[in-house]
PyMOL Python script that loads the backbone (N, CA, C, O; Angstrom):
from pymol import cmd

cmd.read_pdbstr("""\
ATOM      1  N   MET A   1     -15.515  -7.379   5.495  1.00  0.00           N
ATOM      2  CA  MET A   1     -15.122  -5.903   5.786  1.00  0.00           C
ATOM      3  C   MET A   1     -14.820  -5.617   4.610  1.00  0.00           C
ATOM      4  O   MET A   1     -14.199  -6.493   4.008  1.00  0.00           O
ATOM      5  N   THR A   2     -15.177  -4.146   3.756  1.00  0.00           N
ATOM      6  CA  THR A   2     -14.837  -3.196   2.682  1.00  0.00           C
ATOM      7  C   THR A   2     -13.423  -3.021   2.547  1.00  0.00           C
ATOM      8  O   THR A   2     -12.664  -3.061   3.515  1.00  0.00           O
ATOM      9  N   LEU A   3     -12.983  -2.793   1.147  1.00  0.00           N
ATOM     10  CA  LEU A   3     -11.792  -1.861   0.801  1.00  0.00           C
ATOM     11  C   LEU A   3     -11.608  -0.883   1.506  1.00  0.00           C
ATOM     12  O   LEU A   3     -10.616  -0.664   2.201  1.00  0.00           O
ATOM     13  N   GLU A   4     -12.563  -0.216   1.376  1.00  0.00           N
ATOM     14  CA  GLU A   4     -12.354   1.120   2.019  1.00  0.00           C
ATOM     15  C   GLU A   4     -12.269   1.507   3.702  1.00  0.00           C
ATOM     16  O   GLU A   4     -11.845   2.578   4.136  1.00  0.00           O
ATOM     17  N   ILE A   5     -12.838   0.231   4.630  1.00  0.00           N
ATOM     18  CA  ILE A   5     -12.457   0.158   5.573  1.00  0.00           C
ATOM     19  C   ILE A   5     -11.159  -0.255   6.126  1.00  0.00           C
ATOM     20  O   ILE A   5     -10.492   0.049   7.114  1.00  0.00           O
ATOM     21  N   LYS A   6     -11.027  -1.182   4.978  1.00  0.00           N
ATOM     22  CA  LYS A   6      -8.949  -1.782   5.524  1.00  0.00           C
ATOM     23  C   LYS A   6      -8.140  -0.552   5.026  1.00  0.00           C
ATOM     24  O   LYS A   6      -7.114  -0.146   5.571  1.00  0.00           O
ATOM     25  N   VAL A   7      -8.554  -0.163   4.242  1.00  0.00           N
ATOM     26  CA  VAL A   7      -7.582   1.387   4.009  1.00  0.00           C
ATOM     27  C   VAL A   7      -7.607   2.151   4.751  1.00  0.00           C
ATOM     28  O   VAL A   7      -6.562   2.801   4.792  1.00  0.00           O
ATOM     29  N   GLN A   8      -8.810   2.617   5.859  1.00  0.00           N
ATOM     30  CA  GLN A   8      -9.260   3.273   6.684  1.00  0.00           C
ATOM     31  C   GLN A   8      -8.070   2.517   8.235  1.00  0.00           C
ATOM     32  O   GLN A   8      -7.544   3.184   9.126  1.00  0.00           O
ATOM     33  N   ASN A   9      -8.002   1.216   8.063  1.00  0.00           N
ATOM     34  CA  ASN A   9      -8.016   1.009   9.321  1.00  0.00           C
ATOM     35  C   ASN A   9      -6.291   0.853   9.522  1.00  0.00           C
ATOM     36  O   ASN A   9      -5.648   0.935  10.569  1.00  0.00           O
ATOM     37  N   ILE A  10      -5.834   0.614   8.206  1.00  0.00           N
ATOM     38  CA  ILE A  10      -4.194   0.751   8.362  1.00  0.00           C
ATOM     39  C   ILE A  10      -3.658   2.036   8.074  1.00  0.00           C
ATOM     40  O   ILE A  10      -2.486   2.341   8.295  1.00  0.00           O
ATOM     41  N   ILE A  11      -4.651   2.908   7.500  1.00  0.00           N
ATOM     42  CA  ILE A  11      -4.028   4.803   7.871  1.00  0.00           C
ATOM     43  C   ILE A  11      -4.123   4.714   9.136  1.00  0.00           C
ATOM     44  O   ILE A  11      -2.972   4.891   9.534  1.00  0.00           O
ATOM     45  N   ASN A  12      -4.893   4.521  10.153  1.00  0.00           N
ATOM     46  CA  ASN A  12      -4.948   4.637  11.298  1.00  0.00           C
ATOM     47  C   ASN A  12      -4.071   3.952  12.608  1.00  0.00           C
ATOM     48  O   ASN A  12      -3.982   4.307  13.783  1.00  0.00           O
ATOM     49  N   ASN A  13      -3.313   2.516  11.666  1.00  0.00           N
ATOM     50  CA  ASN A  13      -2.901   1.565  12.678  1.00  0.00           C
ATOM     51  C   ASN A  13      -1.580   1.532  11.727  1.00  0.00           C
ATOM     52  O   ASN A  13      -1.235   0.354  11.645  1.00  0.00           O
ATOM     53  N   PHE A  14      -0.895   2.189  11.138  1.00  0.00           N
ATOM     54  CA  PHE A  14       0.110   2.025  10.381  1.00  0.00           C
ATOM     55  C   PHE A  14       1.367   1.054  10.944  1.00  0.00           C
ATOM     56  O   PHE A  14       1.830   0.020  10.460  1.00  0.00           O
ATOM     57  N   GLU A  15       1.727   1.786  12.140  1.00  0.00           N
ATOM     58  CA  GLU A  15       2.426   1.190  12.910  1.00  0.00           C
ATOM     59  C   GLU A  15       2.567  -0.424  13.275  1.00  0.00           C
ATOM     60  O   GLU A  15       3.479  -1.226  13.075  1.00  0.00           O
ATOM     61  N   ASP A  16       0.940  -0.576  14.056  1.00  0.00           N
ATOM     62  CA  ASP A  16       0.822  -2.391  14.130  1.00  0.00           C
ATOM     63  C   ASP A  16       0.281  -2.605  12.827  1.00  0.00           C
ATOM     64  O   ASP A  16      -0.891  -2.968  12.930  1.00  0.00           O
ATOM     65  N   THR A  17       0.701  -2.518  11.529  1.00  0.00           N
ATOM     66  CA  THR A  17       0.065  -3.149  10.794  1.00  0.00           C
ATOM     67  C   THR A  17       1.315  -3.476   9.875  1.00  0.00           C
ATOM     68  O   THR A  17       2.227  -2.719   9.544  1.00  0.00           O
ATOM     69  N   ALA A  18       1.048  -5.213   9.454  1.00  0.00           N
ATOM     70  CA  ALA A  18       2.725  -6.063   8.842  1.00  0.00           C
ATOM     71  C   ALA A  18       2.807  -5.452   7.080  1.00  0.00           C
ATOM     72  O   ALA A  18       2.116  -5.300   6.072  1.00  0.00           O
ATOM     73  N   SER A  19       3.816  -5.315   7.480  1.00  0.00           N
ATOM     74  CA  SER A  19       3.909  -4.609   5.766  1.00  0.00           C
ATOM     75  C   SER A  19       3.287  -5.876   4.573  1.00  0.00           C
ATOM     76  O   SER A  19       2.698  -5.504   3.558  1.00  0.00           O
ATOM     77  N   ASP A  20       3.489  -7.199   4.837  1.00  0.00           N
ATOM     78  CA  ASP A  20       2.573  -7.855   4.131  1.00  0.00           C
ATOM     79  C   ASP A  20       1.149  -7.480   3.818  1.00  0.00           C
ATOM     80  O   ASP A  20       0.618  -7.709   2.732  1.00  0.00           O
ATOM     81  N   GLU A  21       0.546  -6.871   4.874  1.00  0.00           N
ATOM     82  CA  GLU A  21      -1.142  -7.225   4.891  1.00  0.00           C
ATOM     83  C   GLU A  21      -0.716  -5.576   3.876  1.00  0.00           C
ATOM     84  O   GLU A  21      -1.347  -5.491   2.822  1.00  0.00           O
ATOM     85  N   PHE A  22       0.224  -4.445   4.172  1.00  0.00           N
ATOM     86  CA  PHE A  22       0.186  -3.344   3.807  1.00  0.00           C
ATOM     87  C   PHE A  22      -0.111  -3.286   2.539  1.00  0.00           C
ATOM     88  O   PHE A  22      -0.950  -2.644   1.908  1.00  0.00           O
ATOM     89  N   LEU A  23       0.983  -4.320   2.145  1.00  0.00           N
ATOM     90  CA  LEU A  23       1.262  -4.293   0.299  1.00  0.00           C
ATOM     91  C   LEU A  23       0.247  -5.054   0.122  1.00  0.00           C
ATOM     92  O   LEU A  23      -0.583  -4.334  -0.433  1.00  0.00           O
ATOM     93  N   GLU A  24      -0.391  -6.561   0.324  1.00  0.00           N
ATOM     94  CA  GLU A  24      -1.941  -6.959   0.114  1.00  0.00           C
ATOM     95  C   GLU A  24      -2.393  -5.820  -0.302  1.00  0.00           C
ATOM     96  O   GLU A  24      -1.852  -5.522  -1.367  1.00  0.00           O
ATOM     97  N   ILE A  25      -3.381  -4.798   0.171  1.00  0.00           N
ATOM     98  CA  ILE A  25      -4.066  -4.049  -0.042  1.00  0.00           C
ATOM     99  C   ILE A  25      -3.890  -2.885  -0.814  1.00  0.00           C
ATOM    100  O   ILE A  25      -4.660  -2.067  -1.316  1.00  0.00           O
ATOM    101  N   LEU A  26      -2.733  -3.024  -0.774  1.00  0.00           N
ATOM    102  CA  LEU A  26      -1.948  -1.479  -2.212  1.00  0.00           C
ATOM    103  C   LEU A  26      -2.365  -2.372  -2.849  1.00  0.00           C
ATOM    104  O   LEU A  26      -3.463  -1.945  -3.205  1.00  0.00           O
ATOM    105  N   GLU A  27      -2.183  -3.932  -3.501  1.00  0.00           N
ATOM    106  CA  GLU A  27      -2.591  -4.496  -4.431  1.00  0.00           C
ATOM    107  C   GLU A  27      -3.862  -4.196  -5.349  1.00  0.00           C
ATOM    108  O   GLU A  27      -4.055  -4.011  -6.551  1.00  0.00           O
ATOM    109  N   GLN A  28      -4.798  -4.249  -3.938  1.00  0.00           N
ATOM    110  CA  GLN A  28      -6.257  -3.960  -4.234  1.00  0.00           C
ATOM    111  C   GLN A  28      -6.371  -2.558  -4.962  1.00  0.00           C
ATOM    112  O   GLN A  28      -6.795  -2.416  -6.109  1.00  0.00           O
ATOM    113  N   ILE A  29      -5.993  -1.689  -4.246  1.00  0.00           N
ATOM    114  CA  ILE A  29      -5.915  -0.336  -4.666  1.00  0.00           C
ATOM    115  C   ILE A  29      -5.569  -0.449  -6.176  1.00  0.00           C
ATOM    116  O   ILE A  29      -6.328  -0.138  -7.095  1.00  0.00           O
ATOM    117  N   MET A  30      -4.470  -0.877  -6.280  1.00  0.00           N
ATOM    118  CA  MET A  30      -3.763  -0.828  -7.985  1.00  0.00           C
ATOM    119  C   MET A  30      -5.094  -0.908  -8.874  1.00  0.00           C
ATOM    120  O   MET A  30      -5.339   0.042  -9.617  1.00  0.00           O
ATOM    121  N   LEU A  31      -5.898  -1.921  -8.831  1.00  0.00           N
ATOM    122  CA  LEU A  31      -7.150  -1.730  -9.220  1.00  0.00           C
ATOM    123  C   LEU A  31      -7.710  -0.892  -9.677  1.00  0.00           C
ATOM    124  O   LEU A  31      -7.932  -0.889 -10.888  1.00  0.00           O
ATOM    125  N   GLU A  32      -8.085   0.006  -8.942  1.00  0.00           N
ATOM    126  CA  GLU A  32      -8.662   1.076  -9.130  1.00  0.00           C
ATOM    127  C   GLU A  32      -8.003   2.418  -9.661  1.00  0.00           C
ATOM    128  O   GLU A  32      -8.473   3.552  -9.756  1.00  0.00           O
ATOM    129  N   PHE A  33      -6.478   1.789 -10.045  1.00  0.00           N
ATOM    130  CA  PHE A  33      -6.143   3.293 -10.688  1.00  0.00           C
ATOM    131  C   PHE A  33      -6.560   3.474 -12.299  1.00  0.00           C
ATOM    132  O   PHE A  33      -7.090   2.507 -12.845  1.00  0.00           O
ATOM    133  N   LYS A  34      -6.371   4.485 -12.934  1.00  0.00           N
ATOM    134  CA  LYS A  34      -6.463   4.458 -14.178  1.00  0.00           C
ATOM    135  C   LYS A  34      -5.290   4.369 -14.900  1.00  0.00           C
ATOM    136  O   LYS A  34      -5.225   3.641 -15.891  1.00  0.00           O
ATOM    137  N   SER A  35      -4.162   5.165 -14.433  1.00  0.00           N
ATOM    138  CA  SER A  35      -3.205   5.149 -14.755  1.00  0.00           C
ATOM    139  C   SER A  35      -2.395   3.654 -14.818  1.00  0.00           C
ATOM    140  O   SER A  35      -2.174   2.941 -13.838  1.00  0.00           O
ATOM    141  N   ASN A  36      -1.934   3.309 -16.499  1.00  0.00           N
ATOM    142  CA  ASN A  36      -0.636   1.970 -16.269  1.00  0.00           C
ATOM    143  C   ASN A  36       0.088   2.548 -15.807  1.00  0.00           C
ATOM    144  O   ASN A  36       0.035   2.318 -14.599  1.00  0.00           O
ATOM    145  N   LEU A  37       1.009   3.415 -16.089  1.00  0.00           N
ATOM    146  CA  LEU A  37       2.656   3.943 -15.274  1.00  0.00           C
ATOM    147  C   LEU A  37       2.208   3.908 -14.175  1.00  0.00           C
ATOM    148  O   LEU A  37       2.064   2.693 -14.045  1.00  0.00           O
ATOM    149  N   THR A  38       1.814   4.420 -13.110  1.00  0.00           N
ATOM    150  CA  THR A  38       1.219   4.561 -11.763  1.00  0.00           C
ATOM    151  C   THR A  38       1.008   3.170 -11.358  1.00  0.00           C
ATOM    152  O   THR A  38       1.427   2.874 -10.239  1.00  0.00           O
ATOM    153  N   VAL A  39       0.418   2.228 -12.080  1.00  0.00           N
ATOM    154  CA  VAL A  39       0.384   0.872 -11.535  1.00  0.00           C
ATOM    155  C   VAL A  39       1.622   0.447 -12.164  1.00  0.00           C
ATOM    156  O   VAL A  39       2.255   0.179 -11.143  1.00  0.00           O
ATOM    157  N   GLU A  40       2.130   0.287 -12.779  1.00  0.00           N
ATOM    158  CA  GLU A  40       3.485  -0.688 -13.440  1.00  0.00           C
ATOM    159  C   GLU A  40       4.484  -0.048 -12.090  1.00  0.00           C
ATOM    160  O   GLU A  40       4.787  -0.905 -11.261  1.00  0.00           O
ATOM    161  N   TYR A  41       5.004   1.380 -11.823  1.00  0.00           N
ATOM    162  CA  TYR A  41       5.027   2.032 -10.606  1.00  0.00           C
ATOM    163  C   TYR A  41       5.399   1.276  -9.472  1.00  0.00           C
ATOM    164  O   TYR A  41       6.494   0.788  -9.191  1.00  0.00           O
ATOM    165  N   LEU A  42       4.439   1.253  -8.926  1.00  0.00           N
ATOM    166  CA  LEU A  42       3.920   0.702  -7.629  1.00  0.00           C
ATOM    167  C   LEU A  42       4.008  -1.076  -7.461  1.00  0.00           C
ATOM    168  O   LEU A  42       4.203  -1.800  -6.484  1.00  0.00           O
ATOM    169  N   LYS A  43       3.782  -1.330  -8.800  1.00  0.00           N
ATOM    170  CA  LYS A  43       4.300  -3.225  -9.058  1.00  0.00           C
ATOM    171  C   LYS A  43       5.983  -3.083  -9.014  1.00  0.00           C
ATOM    172  O   LYS A  43       6.539  -4.128  -8.677  1.00  0.00           O
ATOM    173  N   GLY A  44       6.617  -2.274  -9.221  1.00  0.00           N
ATOM    174  CA  GLY A  44       8.209  -2.700  -8.837  1.00  0.00           C
ATOM    175  C   GLY A  44       8.450  -2.164  -7.586  1.00  0.00           C
ATOM    176  O   GLY A  44       9.288  -2.691  -6.854  1.00  0.00           O
ATOM    177  N   LYS A  45       7.609  -0.841  -7.120  1.00  0.00           N
ATOM    178  CA  LYS A  45       8.089  -0.903  -5.548  1.00  0.00           C
ATOM    179  C   LYS A  45       7.760  -1.757  -4.826  1.00  0.00           C
ATOM    180  O   LYS A  45       8.721  -2.090  -4.133  1.00  0.00           O
ATOM    181  N   ILE A  46       6.768  -2.385  -4.578  1.00  0.00           N
ATOM    182  CA  ILE A  46       6.427  -3.856  -4.236  1.00  0.00           C
ATOM    183  C   ILE A  46       7.668  -4.942  -4.252  1.00  0.00           C
ATOM    184  O   ILE A  46       8.378  -5.438  -3.377  1.00  0.00           O
ATOM    185  N   LYS A  47       7.556  -5.088  -5.990  1.00  0.00           N
ATOM    186  CA  LYS A  47       8.259  -6.071  -5.897  1.00  0.00           C
ATOM    187  C   LYS A  47       9.814  -6.106  -5.080  1.00  0.00           C
ATOM    188  O   LYS A  47      10.533  -7.085  -4.881  1.00  0.00           O
ATOM    189  N   LYS A  48       9.990  -4.960  -4.775  1.00  0.00           N
ATOM    190  CA  LYS A  48      11.180  -4.542  -4.261  1.00  0.00           C
ATOM    191  C   LYS A  48      11.088  -4.638  -2.587  1.00  0.00           C
ATOM    192  O   LYS A  48      11.985  -5.024  -1.838  1.00  0.00           O
ATOM    193  N   ILE A  49       9.962  -4.249  -2.274  1.00  0.00           N
ATOM    194  CA  ILE A  49       9.892  -4.151  -0.455  1.00  0.00           C
ATOM    195  C   ILE A  49      10.146  -5.679  -0.435  1.00  0.00           C
ATOM    196  O   ILE A  49      11.000  -6.181   0.295  1.00  0.00           O
ATOM    197  N   VAL A  50       9.266  -6.475  -1.375  1.00  0.00           N
ATOM    198  CA  VAL A  50       8.898  -7.802  -0.796  1.00  0.00           C
ATOM    199  C   VAL A  50      10.525  -8.658  -0.656  1.00  0.00           C
ATOM    200  O   VAL A  50      10.499  -9.654   0.067  1.00  0.00           O
ATOM    201  N   GLU A  51      11.668  -8.360  -1.203  1.00  0.00           N
ATOM    202  CA  GLU A  51      12.800  -8.708  -1.605  1.00  0.00           C
ATOM    203  C   GLU A  51      13.794  -8.175  -0.423  1.00  0.00           C
ATOM    204  O   GLU A  51      14.905  -8.626  -0.144  1.00  0.00           O
ATOM    205  N   LEU A  52      13.274  -7.373   0.037  1.00  0.00           N
ATOM    206  CA  LEU A  52      13.964  -7.011   1.993  1.00  0.00           C
ATOM    207  C   LEU A  52      13.510  -7.847   2.732  1.00  0.00           C
ATOM    208  O   LEU A  52      12.362  -8.273   2.859  1.00  0.00           O
ATOM    209  N   SER A  53      14.860  -8.194   3.458  1.00  0.00           N
ATOM    210  CA  SER A  53      14.949  -9.189   4.270  1.00  0.00           C
ATOM    211  C   SER A  53      14.398  -8.750   5.761  1.00  0.00           C
ATOM    212  O   SER A  53      14.140  -9.544   6.666  1.00  0.00           O
ATOM    213  N   SER A  54      14.280  -7.408   5.819  1.00  0.00           N
ATOM    214  CA  SER A  54      14.394  -6.692   7.251  1.00  0.00           C
ATOM    215  C   SER A  54      12.463  -6.151   7.140  1.00  0.00           C
ATOM    216  O   SER A  54      11.830  -5.821   6.136  1.00  0.00           O
ATOM    217  N   GLU A  55      12.002  -6.253   8.579  1.00  0.00           N
ATOM    218  CA  GLU A  55      10.579  -5.938   8.598  1.00  0.00           C
ATOM    219  C   GLU A  55      10.774  -4.697   8.918  1.00  0.00           C
ATOM    220  O   GLU A  55       9.749  -4.015   8.895  1.00  0.00           O
ATOM    221  N   SER A  56      11.757  -4.151   9.216  1.00  0.00           N
ATOM    222  CA  SER A  56      12.023  -2.589   9.421  1.00  0.00           C
ATOM    223  C   SER A  56      12.163  -1.778   8.628  1.00  0.00           C
ATOM    224  O   SER A  56      11.783  -0.607   8.632  1.00  0.00           O
ATOM    225  N   GLU A  57      12.994  -2.622   7.529  1.00  0.00           N
ATOM    226  CA  GLU A  57      12.740  -1.435   6.331  1.00  0.00           C
ATOM    227  C   GLU A  57      11.735  -1.358   5.076  1.00  0.00           C
ATOM    228  O   GLU A  57      11.510  -0.561   4.166  1.00  0.00           O
ATOM    229  N   LYS A  58      11.056  -3.111   5.682  1.00  0.00           N
ATOM    230  CA  LYS A  58       9.991  -2.962   4.756  1.00  0.00           C
ATOM    231  C   LYS A  58       8.933  -2.036   5.316  1.00  0.00           C
ATOM    232  O   LYS A  58       8.422  -1.354   4.428  1.00  0.00           O
ATOM    233  N   LYS A  59       8.464  -1.816   6.504  1.00  0.00           N
ATOM    234  CA  LYS A  59       8.191  -0.427   6.553  1.00  0.00           C
ATOM    235  C   LYS A  59       7.755   0.836   6.832  1.00  0.00           C
ATOM    236  O   LYS A  59       6.772   1.455   7.239  1.00  0.00           O
ATOM    237  N   LYS A  60       9.300   1.021   6.311  1.00  0.00           N
ATOM    238  CA  LYS A  60       9.863   1.766   6.208  1.00  0.00           C
ATOM    239  C   LYS A  60       9.686   2.606   4.688  1.00  0.00           C
ATOM    240  O   LYS A  60       9.578   3.771   4.304  1.00  0.00           O
ATOM    241  N   GLN A  61       9.725   1.359   4.158  1.00  0.00           N
ATOM    242  CA  GLN A  61       9.474   1.899   2.280  1.00  0.00           C
ATOM    243  C   GLN A  61       7.831   1.742   2.078  1.00  0.00           C
ATOM    244  O   GLN A  61       7.272   2.351   1.166  1.00  0.00           O
ATOM    245  N   CYS A  62       7.155   0.950   2.920  1.00  0.00           N
ATOM    246  CA  CYS A  62       5.681   1.146   2.555  1.00  0.00           C
ATOM    247  C   CYS A  62       5.242   2.602   3.424  1.00  0.00           C
ATOM    248  O   CYS A  62       4.280   3.274   3.053  1.00  0.00           O
ATOM    249  N   LYS A  63       5.766   2.838   4.171  1.00  0.00           N
ATOM    250  CA  LYS A  63       5.726   4.293   4.266  1.00  0.00           C
ATOM    251  C   LYS A  63       5.373   4.896   3.545  1.00  0.00           C
ATOM    252  O   LYS A  63       4.284   5.470   3.578  1.00  0.00           O
ATOM    253  N   LEU A  64       6.319   4.960   2.529  1.00  0.00           N
ATOM    254  CA  LEU A  64       6.225   5.899   1.637  1.00  0.00           C
ATOM    255  C   LEU A  64       5.365   5.925   0.585  1.00  0.00           C
ATOM    256  O   LEU A  64       5.202   6.555  -0.460  1.00  0.00           O
ATOM    257  N   LEU A  65       4.827   4.964   1.247  1.00  0.00           N
ATOM    258  CA  LEU A  65       3.735   4.707  -0.296  1.00  0.00           C
ATOM    259  C   LEU A  65       2.190   4.795   0.532  1.00  0.00           C
ATOM    260  O   LEU A  65       1.171   4.282   0.068  1.00  0.00           O
ATOM    261  N   LEU A  66       2.240   5.528   1.808  1.00  0.00           N
ATOM    262  CA  LEU A  66       0.934   5.881   1.824  1.00  0.00           C
ATOM    263  C   LEU A  66      -0.077   6.698   1.526  1.00  0.00           C
ATOM    264  O   LEU A  66      -1.266   6.733   1.844  1.00  0.00           O
ATOM    265  N   PRO A  67       0.845   7.560   0.639  1.00  0.00           N
ATOM    266  CA  PRO A  67      -0.028   8.757  -0.023  1.00  0.00           C
ATOM    267  C   PRO A  67      -1.355   8.032  -1.075  1.00  0.00           C
ATOM    268  O   PRO A  67      -2.326   8.702  -1.424  1.00  0.00           O
ATOM    269  N   TYR A  68      -1.091   6.072  -1.603  1.00  0.00           N
ATOM    270  CA  TYR A  68      -1.557   6.026  -2.371  1.00  0.00           C
ATOM    271  C   TYR A  68      -2.709   5.872  -1.955  1.00  0.00           C
ATOM    272  O   TYR A  68      -3.627   5.901  -2.775  1.00  0.00           O
ATOM    273  N   TYR A  69      -2.998   5.654  -0.491  1.00  0.00           N
ATOM    274  CA  TYR A  69      -3.784   5.076   0.424  1.00  0.00           C
ATOM    275  C   TYR A  69      -4.724   6.505   0.560  1.00  0.00           C
ATOM    276  O   TYR A  69      -5.950   6.411   0.621  1.00  0.00           O
ATOM    277  N   ASP A  70      -4.380   7.172   0.581  1.00  0.00           N
ATOM    278  CA  ASP A  70      -5.260   8.729   0.988  1.00  0.00           C
ATOM    279  C   ASP A  70      -5.592   8.814  -0.299  1.00  0.00           C
ATOM    280  O   ASP A  70      -6.758   8.573  -0.611  1.00  0.00           O
ATOM    281  N   TRP A  71      -4.550   9.203  -1.383  1.00  0.00           N
ATOM    282  CA  TRP A  71      -5.757   9.152  -2.919  1.00  0.00           C
ATOM    283  C   TRP A  71      -6.673   7.853  -3.234  1.00  0.00           C
ATOM    284  O   TRP A  71      -7.491   7.855  -4.153  1.00  0.00           O
ATOM    285  N   TYR A  72      -6.524   7.091  -2.647  1.00  0.00           N
ATOM    286  CA  TYR A  72      -7.698   5.729  -2.821  1.00  0.00           C
ATOM    287  C   TYR A  72      -8.797   6.495  -2.209  1.00  0.00           C
ATOM    288  O   TYR A  72      -9.855   6.715  -2.799  1.00  0.00           O
ATOM    289  N   LEU A  73      -8.478   6.974  -0.785  1.00  0.00           N
ATOM    290  CA  LEU A  73     -10.026   7.490  -0.252  1.00  0.00           C
ATOM    291  C   LEU A  73     -10.606   8.776  -0.922  1.00  0.00           C
ATOM    292  O   LEU A  73     -11.791   9.093  -1.031  1.00  0.00           O
ATOM    293  N   GLN A  74      -9.511   9.432  -1.338  1.00  0.00           N
ATOM    294  CA  GLN A  74     -10.280  10.825  -1.940  1.00  0.00           C
ATOM    295  C   GLN A  74     -11.094  10.928  -2.877  1.00  0.00           C
ATOM    296  O   GLN A  74     -11.839  11.849  -3.212  1.00  0.00           O
ATOM    297  N   GLY A  75     -10.780   9.209  -3.577  1.00  0.00           N
ATOM    298  CA  GLY A  75     -11.844   9.493  -5.285  1.00  0.00           C
ATOM    299  C   GLY A  75     -13.191   8.907  -4.323  1.00  0.00           C
ATOM    300  O   GLY A  75     -14.298   9.381  -4.579  1.00  0.00           O
ATOM    301  N   LEU A  76     -13.060   7.850  -3.197  1.00  0.00           N
ATOM    302  CA  LEU A  76     -14.739   7.555  -3.373  1.00  0.00           C
ATOM    303  C   LEU A  76     -15.689   8.188  -3.200  1.00  0.00           C
ATOM    304  O   LEU A  76     -16.801   7.704  -3.415  1.00  0.00           O
TER     305      LEU A  76
END
""", "prot")
cmd.dss("prot")
cmd.show_as("cartoon", "prot")
cmd.util.cbc("prot")
cmd.orient("prot")
């Protein structure tokens, strides 16, 4: 499955996606970003999300990062 398909699947099925899977795909998307500032920002956000103990809180934080998935698809 290509990264584009994985991204689209997560956008379409966000509620059924585990936070770990969401963050794993986000890390792959980060490789495509040209701005180091954006990459460093996302690395910090991912680290904070991973440190959370509650899956529901992780999901809330992941939802705030969904626009990066949209930006990735728009750049294709």
